[in-house]
N, C-alpha and C positions, 0 to 999 in steps of 0.2 A: 472235663475233657478239654483238649486244646487242639487247634489245627496247626500243623507244622508247615514248613516251606513247601513240602511236596503234597500237601493236602491230606495226609493221614490224620485220623482222629486218634489222639493218644489219651487214654484214660489216666488221669492223675489220681494218685492214691489219696484217700481221704485222710486229713490230718487229725480228724476227731477220733477219739478212741477212749478206751477205759483202761484203768490200771490193770484189770484182769488180763486184757489183751497183751499188755507189755510183759506181765508176769509169765504168760504162756510162752511168749517168745524166748524169755530168759531161761525158762525151764527146759525148753526144747534144746537150746544150746548146751545147757549143762548135762543133758542126757546123752549127748554125743560121746561115744567111746573114743579112746585114742586111736583105735583102728579105723573108725569112720573118718576122723580128721586126717589121718595119714593117707587114706584112699583119696580124699578130696585134694590133698596137696599133690599127690602123684598125678592125678587127673589134670590139675591145673598146670603142672610142669609139662605134661605131655601135650597140652593144647597151646603151649607158648608159640608165638610167632617169632621166627628168627630170620634175619636177613643175612645171607651168607656171601662170602667172597666168591669170585668166579672159580668154579670147579673145585671148591674146597668146602670143608665143614667149619671153617673159621668165620665167626660173626663179624659183620661190618662194625666199625667203631663209632660211626655216626650215621644219621639218616641218609638214605641214598641220594636224595636231591641236594643235600648239603655237601656230600662228597663229589657229586657230579652235577654242578649247577647247569640248568638248561633253560631254554626259552620256550620249548615245546615238549610236552609230555603226553604221549599217547598210551591209553590203557585199553587193551582188547581183552574182553572177558567172555569166555564161552567158546565152544568149538567153532562156530561160524564166524565170530568176530576175529578169533585168532587166525583162522584160515584166510580171511580177507586181509588182515594185516600182513601175514606172511607173503601173500601173492601180490597185492597191489602196493604195499608200502615197502616192505623189506626187500622185495625182488628188484627194486630200482637202485639199490646201492649196497655197500658193504657195511655190515653191522657187526659189532663185537659185544660179547656178553660182559656186563659190568657187575652182575650180582643175581641172586635168586632168593626167593622166599621159601623157607621151610616151615610147613605147618601140618598139623594133623587134626582131623575131626571125624565124626561118625560117617560123613558122606565123602570123605576125601582121603583115600589111601589107608594103609594098614599099619604104617610106621609113624612113630613120633618124629618131630622135626630133627632131633639130635641124632636119630638113627638113619635118616635119609642119606643115600649116596648122592653125590653131585648130579649124576645122570637121571635121578628119579624125581627131581624137582619139577613141578608143573606150573610154577609162577616165576618167569624169568625176565630179567631186565636187560635191554640192549641199548647201545649208543651208536649213532650213525658215525662211522669213521671219518667220512668227508665233512661232516657237520656235527661236531661233538655237542652242540647245543640242543640236539634232538635226541630224546630218550623214548623208548617204547617198552611197554610191559605186555607180555603175553601170559595171561592167567587162565589156565584151563581147569583149575580146581575150584571147589566151593569154599568160600571163606565164611565161616559161621558168624552169627551175630556178635558173639562175645570176642571174636578175633578181629573184627573189622577195625575198631579203633586202634589196637596195637599195630595192625598192618599200616594204617594211615600215618601213625606217628613214626614208624620205622622207615617209611618211604618219604613222607613230606617233612617230618620234623615237627616240633611243637610250635614253631612260628614260621610257617611257610612263606616263601617269597611271593610277592604279588605280580612279578613281571614274567611269570611262566604261564603259558597258554595250555590248558588241560583239555584233552579230547578223550571221551570215553565211548567205547563201542560195545554193545551187548545185545542180546536177544531175549524176548519173552514170548510165551505161547499166546496165540491170538485169542484164546479163551480168557486171558487176563485183561483184554482190551475192552473197556466199557464204552458202549455205543448203542444208539437206538436200534441199529441193525443187528441181526443175529450173527454170531461169529462165522457161521457157515456161508454167509452171503458176502463177506468181506474179501476183496481180492488180495490174497496173501502172496508173497510177503510185502509189507509196506513199512516205511521208515518215518519215525517221528523224532523230534528233538526237544530237549529241555535244557535251559541254560541258566547260569547264575546272573545276578544283576550286574556284576562286573564285566560280563561278556557283552560287548557292544556290537559285534559283527552278527548280522542275521545268519542263522544256520542254513544249510543247504537243502532243507526239507521242511514240511509243515511242522508247527509246534505241537507238542503233546497236549491234547485237549483235556480239560477237567471233566470228570473227577479222576482221571487216570494218574497213577503215581509210579515212581521208580521204586525198585526193590533191591535188597541185598547190598553187595559191595558197590555196584554203580551208584545207588542212592547215597551210600555213606560217603563216597568220593565227592559227589556233587554237593551234599550237605556241608562237608568239610570245607570245600572251596567257597561256598556261599558265606559261611561264617567268617572266613579269613579274607573275603573280598578278592578271591582269585578268579580270573576269567576262566570259565569252563563251560563245556557243552557236552551233553549226553546224547548220543545217537542210539535210539532204541528201535530195534527191528522186531516187528511182530510177525510171527510165522507159525505155520502148523507143522513144521518139521524142526525139531530141536537138535537132531544129530546133524553132522556136517552135510550141507546141502548146497549145490551150486547156485540155485536161484536165491536162496537166503543170504549166502555170503556176498553175492553180487549186489544185493539190495543196499549194501552200505556205500555204493559208489558215489551217491550224491555228497557224501561226507568229504570226498576228495577236494571239493571246492572250498573247504574250511581253511582258515589261516594256518592251522597246524599241519595239515596234510597237503596243502597246495604246493605243487612242484615236486612232491616225493614220488608220485606215480608217473613215470615218464613213458613207459611202453605198455599201454593197456592190452594189446593183443597178446604180448608175451606173459603179462600178468594173468590173463584168463587161461592160458595154457597151463601155467603153474598151478592155478586153482583146480583145474580139471585133474591134474596129476595127484594133487593132495586128496581130492574127493575119491579118485579111483583107489588110491592106497588105503584110505580109511574104509572103503567098502570091502576090500579084500580082507583087511584085518578084522572087521566085525562079522565076517561070514563064518559061521561055525562049521560049514561043510568044506572049507578049503584047508 
């Protein structure tokens, strides 16, 4: 086993084996029928990650950050992070859509990427019109483990630039937080930060304590940036409410002091009112009795 950058323990496959084991693997592959192989091919095609042009089904010809070079890239993942970005970041300027990701998996939508209408995408990329060097991604869908690397390659490219500042915002349930205290005694929500070695600026909140780790797409983005020496910081909000929640969304406010977000939120009272409207709309839509 080996410890990774985020502290996970990864069990490496034993390289010792017998010829019988290899023969069993070969026999299993030979027993696959053409129908089984076709089903796997269709499933693989359905799970493809595609980056689409604005309001179309046409794929982008190059990775997003190569077509739209930027100095700051903000990635909001999950309902509360997306609501915070919409209210406190995007509310302070005019943003235009530059692309969207189309993907399908068992936890995200019922259509394959090729069948998604432009309005159905739940991972959208925006550019600040007054400052085209700032890009923001709102991702409200789940990106499965086998889709994370394709997502990264289609967004960052195979050799990402090191002069871009990446900021990731996301939430985890407080029961995932490892601490001597019981989860019920922790004052939620609270914010922690995890950054790459290339990130020299101190984050706007306490660092994530060991042995806590990042998960899913946020961890993949930070790992990718760590490998390519890209300055990046992950702001991880621990909460006991995973749906859109005012307190949880506002818990990201210390991140506004970061280099990527500094100066974007200019009218905090107006942003809070915008957040309240988003929460009220979400509550109405999720109420089965209305």
